[in-house]
N, C-alpha and C positions, 0 to 999 in steps of 0.2 A: 504494500500500500504506500502511495506517495506521501511524503511528509507534508504536513499542513504548514503553510507559511503564516507566521504571526507577525504583527506589526503594532506600532504605537497606537493606543486607543482601543485595541481589541479586548473584548470580554473573554476571560479565560477561566479555566478550572485548574487548580493545582492538584495533580494526582501523583501518587508514588507510594512510598512506605508510610507516609504520614497521613492523618485524616485529610480528605479532600476539602477544598475551600474555594469559593468563587472570588475573582478579583478582576482588575483591569490593568493592562500594561500602560504605564504612565511615564512621564519624564521624571528622572530622579532629581533631587536638589542639586544645584550647580556644583557644590563642593564635594559631592559624594562620588568617589571613583568606582568604576566597575571592577569586580574581582577579576584577578587574572585567570587564565585557563579557558574552560569551556564557555560557549556562548550562553548568555543569560539575559533576562529582561528584568526590569524593576517593576514590581507589581504592588499595587495598593489593594488590600483585601476589603471586601464589603463586610459591614456589620461589626468591624473592629477598628482599632487604631493601628493595625499592623501594616507593615510594608517591608519588602525584602527583595534581594536579588535572587531570582529563581532560575535554575537551569532550564533551557528551552525544552529539553526532552521531558521535563516534569509538568509542562503546561499543555493543555488541550483546549480547543475552542469550547467556550462555555455552553452554548446552546446544544451542540452535538453530544456533549457528555453530561448534561445536567442530570438526566435520569440515573445515569451510572453513579454519579456522586451522591444523589439522594438515597440510593439503595445502600451505599457504604456507610454514610454518616447520617445517623438518625438523631443526633444531639439537638437540643433546643436552640443553642446558639447558632448551629449551622443553619437551621431552618430560618432563624432571624436574618442570617446573612443572605439566604436565597430570597427572602422577602425584600431585603434591601436592594438586591439586583432588580427585582421586578418593579419596585418603586422608582429606581433610577431610570428604567426603560420607559415607564409611564411618563415620567417628567421630561425625558428626552424627546419623545414624540418624533422619533426619526432623526433628531439632530444630535450630533456628537457632543457630548459634554466633557469638559476637561476636569479630570480628577487629579491633576498634578498636585502633589503635596505643596502647600503654600510655603514660601520661604520666610516664615516669621523669624523674629530674632531668636526664638527658642530653637527652631529647626536649624538655623544657621549656626547657632552655637553648638548644637548637638553634632553637626557634621563637620564643622570647620575648627572647632575648639579642641579640647583634650582628646576627643575620640579620634579625629583624623591624625593627630600627632602622636598618639599613644605608641610607645615601644616598651616591650617587656624588658625589665632589667633583672636578670637572674641573680639569685643570691650566690654568694661565694661557694656555698656547699652544693649548689645545683647548677653547674655550668650546662648551658644548652646551646645547640647549634641551630642555625637557620630560624631565629625568632621571627615571627610574622609581624611586620610593622603595621599591617592594616587590621588592627584589633577590631575595628568596627564591623568587619565581616562576620566576626563571631556573633555580634548582636543583630545584624541586619540581614543575615543570609542563612538559609538552611542548606545551601547547595553542597556543602561538604560535611554534613552531619549525619552519618548513616544510622546512628542509634539514638539520637537525642533530638527532640523537637524544639530547636532554639527559637523558632519564630514565635513560640509561646511567651518568650521573655523580651519581645521587642516593642512592647506597647509604651509609647511616649517615653523613650529612654534618653538619658544623656550620661556621659562618663565623667567622673570627677577623680582626678589624681590628687590624693591628699599628700601631705608632707611625709607621711609614713611610707609612701610608695604603694599603698594598698589601692586596689582598683574597686571603686564603688559604682553601683548602678542605682539610679534613683528615678522616680517619676519626673518627667520634664516640667510638670507643673505641680503645685503643692495641694491641689484640690483632689480629694479622694473621689472616685467614681460613685461610690455608695455614700451618700451624705450621712448615713447612720453610723459610719465608722470613722472615728478620729484616729489617724495613725499615730502610733507612739513616736516620741521624739528620740527614742533610743536608736543607736546604730545597730542594724540587723546584719548578721552574717549567715550565709547558707552554704553548706558543704554537700555536694552531690546533686548533679543535674540529670538524673535518669528519667524514666517514664513519669515518675511521681514528682520529683524535685523540680523539673522545669515548669510544670503547671503551678506548683506552689509558689515559686519565685514570681511567676507572671502575675499571680493574684496579689501577692504582697506589694508588687510595684504598682499595680492598678489602684490600690487603695492608699497610695501615697507614701509607703515606707521606703527608706533608703536601705539598699541591700548590697552587701559585698559578697561575691560568689567565688567558689572554687570547686573544681571537679577533679576527681582522682584519676581519671583516664583521659587525659588531654589529647592523647594521640588520636583517639577516635573522633574528636570534635572538629579537627581541621584547624584548630587555633591553639596556640600555646599560651595558656593563662599564666602559668609560672608562679602563682601565689601559693604559699603553703598554708595548711590548716592553722598552724601556730600563728602565722601573721594575721589571718582573718580574725581569729579569736582575740588576739592582743589589741586589734584596732576596733573591735565591735563590742557593744554592751551585751547583746544576746546573740549567740550563734546556734543555728539549727543545723542538724545533719540528717540526711536520709540516704543510707546506703543499703547494700543488698542482703547481708547476712552477718552472723556474729563475728566471723573473722575480719570482714571489712570494717565493722564497727570498732573492733579492738585496734586494728591497724591504724585507723584514722586517729584514734586518741593516743595510743601508746607508741606508734611508729616514729621514724625520723621526721623531725619538723612537724610532729603531730599536735593535736589539740592540747594535750597536757603541757607542752612547752609554752603555750600562749596563755595558760590559765594564771590569773593573779587574783588576789582577794576581790570579791565582788563580781568577777566575770561570770557570765551565765552560759550554760551549755544545755541544749535541748536535743535529745536524741529521738528522732522520729522513725528510726529503723525498726523493722519487725524482727526481734531477736528473743532469745530465751531470758528468763528472769535472772539466772546466774550471771550472764554476760552484762546485763544492764546494771545489776547490783555492783559488780566489780568496777564498772565505769563510773558509777556514782561515787563510790568510795574514793577512787583516785582523784576525781575532780574536787570533791569536798575537802580532801586532805591538803590540797593546794589553796584552800580558801575560796574555791569557786562554788557556784550554786548549780544544782542539777535537777533536770526534769526529764522524765521519759514521756514521749508523746507519739506513739505509733498511730498510724492512720488506717482506717478502714475505707477502702474504695479502690478505684482503678484509674487509668490514665484520663479517661473522659471526665470522671468526677473531680479529679485533680485540676484539670483544665477549667472546669466549670465552677471551681471553688465550693464544691459540695461534699467534701470529705467529712468523715466522722472521726473526731480526734479523741483518743483515749489517753489521759494524762495521769501521772503519779509522781510523787516526790515533793519538791519544794512548793508548798501552796502559794507562797508569795510570788514566786517566779511564774507559776501558772496564771496568776492574776496579772502580772506584768506582760504576759504574752497575749492578753485578751484581744487587742486589735489585730494581732497577727493571726490568731486562731479564727477570728471572725472573717478575715480576708480569705483564708484557705479552706474553711469548712462550714458546713451548715449547723453543726452542733459539736460540743465537746463535753467530755465527762471527766471529772476528777475522781480518781479511784483510790486515793490514800497513799500508802507508802510505796517506795520504789519496788518494782517487781510485779505489782498488781496489774499494771497496764500491759506489760509483756505477756503475762498469763492470759488475760482476757483477750488480747489480740490474737494469740495462738488458738484459743478456743473458737473465736469468730471465724478465723480462716480455716480451721479444721472443719467446721460445719459447711462453709462455702465450698471447700475443696471436695468434700465427700458428696455434696449435692451435685456438683458438676460431674463427678464420675458417674453418679446415678443417672443423670440426664443422658450422658453419652451411652450408657448401657441400655437405657430404654429405647433410644433412637436406633441403635444397632439391632436390638431384638425385634423392633417393629419391621426393620428392613428384611431380616432373614426369615421372618414369618409371613412376608408378603403384604404387610400393612404400610400405608402411606405415612412417611415421616412427617410430612406437612400437616396431615390430618391429626396426627398425634399432638403436634405443637398447637394446632387450633383448639383441640379439646382441652389441653392443659391450660391454655390462655383463657379459657372460659371457666375454669375451676378455681379451687382454693389455692393452687400453687402458682397462679398467675403472678408474674413479676417482671420488671424490666430485665433483671438478670437472666431469668429463664428464657425470655424472648430473644435477647441479644445473643446468648450463647448458642441457642438452637439455630438462630439465623446464621451464625458463623459456620456451624456444621453443615447446614443445608446448602450454603453458598460455597463451602470449601475455602472460606476466608479466615485464616488463623493469624492475621496480623496482631501482634501482641498488644493487649490492653492490660493484661496482668500475666507476666511470664509464667509459663508452665513450671519452669525450674524453681521458681520462688514459691509457688503454692505447694510443690512437693517438699521443699525445705520446711515450710511451715507445718505441714502434716507430720514430718519427721520430728520436729521439735515438740509438737503437741503430743505425739505418742510418748516421747521421752518425759514430758510433763506428767502424763498419766502414770508412767512407770514409777516416777519419783514418789508418788503418793499411793502406789499400789492400786490404781483405779483402771479398770479395763477400758480399752478404746478399740474394740474389734472393727467397727465400721471405718474408722480412720485408718487402721492398719491395712484393711482390704483396699481402700482407696489409694493408699500410699503405694501399694504394689502395682496398681494399674498405672499410676503416674511414673513409676520407675520404669515400667515397660515402655511407656511413651518416650521417656528420655532415651532409652536404648534405641529407639527408632528415630533419633535425631530431632525430637520435637521440643527440646529444652527452651529454645529461643522463640518458640511460637506462643500464642495465647494458651491459657489453661484449657480452653475448649478443644485444643488439639489432642487432649487425652482420648478423644473419640477414635483416633487412629490406632490406639492400643487395642481396640476391640475388633478392628477390621484387618489386622495383620496376623 
């Protein structure tokens, strides 16, 4: 099929590994240079304040691919973006409308100031070759980010280089989008920009918080951040972290240039990772031993809920710190629970994910049994959606299976990790967890079939091989 030619002013849909989104090819601000390498266009996205350089192969004509995008992305915000396109078309009435981003003083400062001039200065202990002088590509482009949706943290941003050399990201204006949230005046740090972290940071920024970011796997981002966890903690009042597992959580705190080296009396650390109670208790002890304050706050949800600011936050530890995090938790979640002493949130989070993971395995088992007995999988879903089990989770995961679309919203390898930790929690108190144990074996089978980096719904494939 011949490649479709795109040009300035075209309505497009961004398609690829990330959730699709409608936009329009526009002129970039004068001072914003195009990234080197493959051909790309500057796109202004509908329904958001986002704009980014996007590779041409990730863009498709909007009208021709509208239905495809709608089938993939069923989120409320995406529907609002589609509505914004239709409103734009109604107003245009056949006349081309210019969506070029206005060159206000804010945008000029954003593109021509510290952002455009930013260069990473490695520490003496971390010499690095080929530092990328165009740091703004990290913020304004997804084109080289195979595993992290960085467009989620490009809403009204500017870069501020402080005297410490730390790189802060903050909202370009001081007005929170949601008038009911007054952002804290404390400096916020965030470590870990994976599926969950990038959405959390995006919502912190939208609500007017100043955020300093660091990610432990810079190589996969296409940009060298170069900032250590210790430096982020030392320059921020409250630092959040969200990483994959107990080992990553410990390495982040106890490793070279880790969090512990930046802790001073009064510094606050909030671990949002899903780990076991022993791990979080150990981290709390070492943080507090240096005069720091500690809160565990794992989150229940997925990438879409993270992007939508609709996570459920389970917190335990320093009650005063929990209250200090109020505006942050309001920005990233729809509700939060304070569960008492450190360890309680970890235990509760593992129980929640144990239930979710076991349910997902049962859904997959039911769909495969329907198939092998000659029943319609779609009819099964329709029946379930009309009964007491009806839920967004059920519908989305069944749709993944029916469409063969296992793009990760919650990595299969992580739900298996949570099941394993939940089983260990049961063993520690001599409580049987036979359903979780059975589900865990199915996920292990799926991992052996190379499904680790797919969505948890890919557990379905363990039943058909």
